[in-house]
N, C-alpha and C positions, 0 to 999 in steps of 0.2 A: 938825616932828622937827630935834633939832638931833645935825647931823658930830660925830663925834669920830674923834681923832689925824690921821694921816694925810688919811683916803679924805676928801675933799668931793665927790665925786661925784656926791648927792643930797641935800644942802641946797635947801632952800625958799626961794622968791622968783621974782622974774620973768628972771631969770636961772640961777635952777639947780633949775630944773624936769627931774625924767623928764621924756626926748619920746621917740617910739618911731614910726616912719614901713613901710608895707606895701610890697610890689614882688606884684603880686596875677596869673602866669603864666595863662593862658587861649588859646580856641582859638574861634574865631566861625565857624562854619556859617552857610554862605546860599547860595540861589537865584545864578548869572551869569543878568547881566539886560544885561549889555551888557562889551565889553570894560573899563570900570573896576572892576569889578568883581572882573576880575585881581590889581588889583593892592592892596598892602593899604594903604598911602596913606588910598586912596578908603578904605574899610571902617576906616579911626581916623579919620580925619575923621568920619562917621559918628556913630561912638560918641563923638569927644569933643562935635558938638554935641548929641548926648539929651542929657550930663551939663551940658553949659554952663543945655538949655533948662528942666531942671531944679532954676535957680539953683546948680550946683556949682561951683563957680569950675576952671581948666582950663587947661595952659596950648597957647596957639596954635604951633604945628608951630615956631615962633624959638621956646619956651619963655620967653616975656615974663617969668613971673610966678616962675624958678627954685622952688623949696621950699616956696611959699606955696601951691600948685595942688597939682593932681593933674594927672599927665602922660597920654598915651597915645605908646603906642610900641612897637616889635617890640622878639623877639627871636630873634636865630640858632637860638641854642638848642633852642627850642621847635620841635619836627617836624607836624606840619598831621594828617601822615598814619605818623605814624611807628615807632607802639610793638608793632606786632604786634596790634591791635584794627581789628576787620569797619569799613569805611567805605563811605557813601551817597558813589558817586565821583559820583554826579550835582549833589550839592554839595562848594563855593567854601568851602575851609578856609582862614581867616587865622589865623597867630600874633598873640597881642597882647598884651602887659608892660603890667602898671595901675601907678602909679605914685604914693603917699601924698603930699601936702601935710607935712611936719614938721606933726607928733599930740603932743597933750597926753596921758602914760599919765593911763589915770583915762576915766570912764564917759561925755564930753564928746569923749574923742581915738574911742569905743571906737560908740558909733552913729554919728560920720561913717562907718568901715568899713562898716557894717549899712545905712546909708544906700544908700552909690554900689553899691553888693551887689546891694543890693533893684534901683539901679535898671539896674543891666547887665543880668540878667537876666527884668524885665521885657520889654524892649526887643528881644532877640537871643536868639537860640541856642547857646547857649555850651557849652562842655566842657572835663574835662579832662583830660593820660593820663600817662603816667611821664615821659616827659618835660619837664612840666611844674613851677612850683616854685612855692612862695611863701617869700621871702624875706624878714624883719624886722631894722628897724633900729634899735638903742636908743643911745641921746644924751642932751645934758644942755643943752639947748637951745641955746642959742651959745655955748660954755662945755665947755673943755676934761674932757678927764677923766683922774681921778689917775692915776699909776704905778701905786700898791697897788691901786688898784682894780683896772688891767686885769690886775694881773699872778694878783690873788685870781680873780679872771673866768676866768683861764685855768688857773688849776689847778682850778675850779673842773669847768669842762666835759672837762679831762682826767682828773678822779679820777669821777666819774659819767657817762663817754662810755660804757659798755655800759649804762646805767639808761634814761639820756633817749635810746639807741640801740630799746632795748625797744618805746617809744610811736610809732614810727615801723615802717609795712612794709618786707621787704626791701628791695625798691626804690627806700630814699633810706639803706638800711645797704651804706656805703663805695662810693659811689655816684662816678660821675662828676664830676658839676658839685659835688659836697657831703662832699669826704676828712675823716673823723674827724680827729680827733688823732692816733692811735693810725700816720697814714701818714705823723707825720715822722719819720725817722729821728735824730734825736736824742731822740726821747719812745716809744720805742719797747727800755724797758729790762726786761728781763729778770725786775726784781725787784719789775714792775707797777706799778698805776696811779698806787699812791701817791708810788715813787719817780721815776715822769715827774714829778709837780709837782714834786716837791723843786728839779728839774731847771733848772723853769721862773722860779724864785726869783734874778731878774735887774733888770734898768733896764727900761721900757718897752719900748723896741729891740728892745734883746738878749731877751725874752717873744716880741716879735712873732715877732721873725724864728725864736723855736725854734716856735712853734704854725705860722704861716705861711710855711715857707721859700722863699725868693728872692722873697717877696714871690703868693706863690697864692694868689688868691681864690677858685677852684673848693671851695673846701673850707666844712664845715656850722659854722665860726668863724670870719668874716672879721677881722679888725684890722687887717688894712694899712690901712683909710683912713684912721684917726690916725698914719699916720706919712706917709703920701704929699702929696707938698707940695701935688702936681695935682687932689688930688679937694677937692671943695668941701662934703665930712660928714664931720663928728667924729663914726664912728658905729662904732659895732660888728653886723654882718648876721649873722644868726642863719638857717645856709642849706639847713639840712636838711629841714623840713618837705615836705608832696609836694604839687602842685598843689590849692588845693581853690578850689571859688564855697560853701563854706558859711560864713557870715559869722559861726555861731558858732563851727565850727571855729578860724575867722582867729581870731576874740578871741582865742578858748582858748588858741590859742600865744602871740599877744602877750601874755596875762598870764605864761606859764610862761616864754617870754625875759626881760619884764617882774622875773617875781621871781629868778628869776636874780641879775640882776643887784642887784638891794637883800641877796640872799644876801653877794653878792662884797663891798659895803657894810660890813656887821655883823661881817661879819669879818675888820674894817681890819689888825688891828695882830697878827694869826697867817695863815694859809695857812684857806682855807677850809671844810677838812673837818676841819680842827681844832673850830672850832667846831659842827658839825654831827652828829660820828658822837658 
């Protein structure tokens, strides 16, 4: 595929290939067999060891492989006992965030998701609830993402915010950890989403400052990694999806958000809605 105009986000080539990564939040239920089972690190290490035994490259607790391996950690936003469902109090519940390596968009990357999710479920008693989420990061390998592509994608998700909302449950709409573009005061314009998209016709930093005001990361579409000098990720993070351990569902969401970015490339000369409507 040959890119045209200013947007170089999806040029073919070893360093210009679309990539993605997932962060899968879930809860492990287990019998307490000793004092060590009360501590998250013990359960996390069991999961690391299980994946490693199945020839999955996994970071140690020290993160020695970076984003070239899977990472097992926790997340304080996951509430194992926390969203009102009936809880079996005889079991201990441990919060887990499973972070993938950088993966290629396409069959190889999606197969890796299927493999690891299956391995988790065959060994552990797992569940998700309303406090868990599925986050997908999209990037361009080790290359930066072009300003025009950033602007196009920001406009696309702003214009079609409510259509995208319609594929999510109510618990993920205007959610505390995934606020929509319309939560930004600068984008709440009375003329509607198309007028809001016009507001986003700025340079990279201004666009990101409008859709993620104050560097806010707890949003449905997190662009702040692109301008954060301390971030090791040059990615855009899609945070709206509910927690899931259904590999088909995870891959479907990854395919959807990567389709959004391809649309942002296709409309390189104008706002996305100009091409798509």
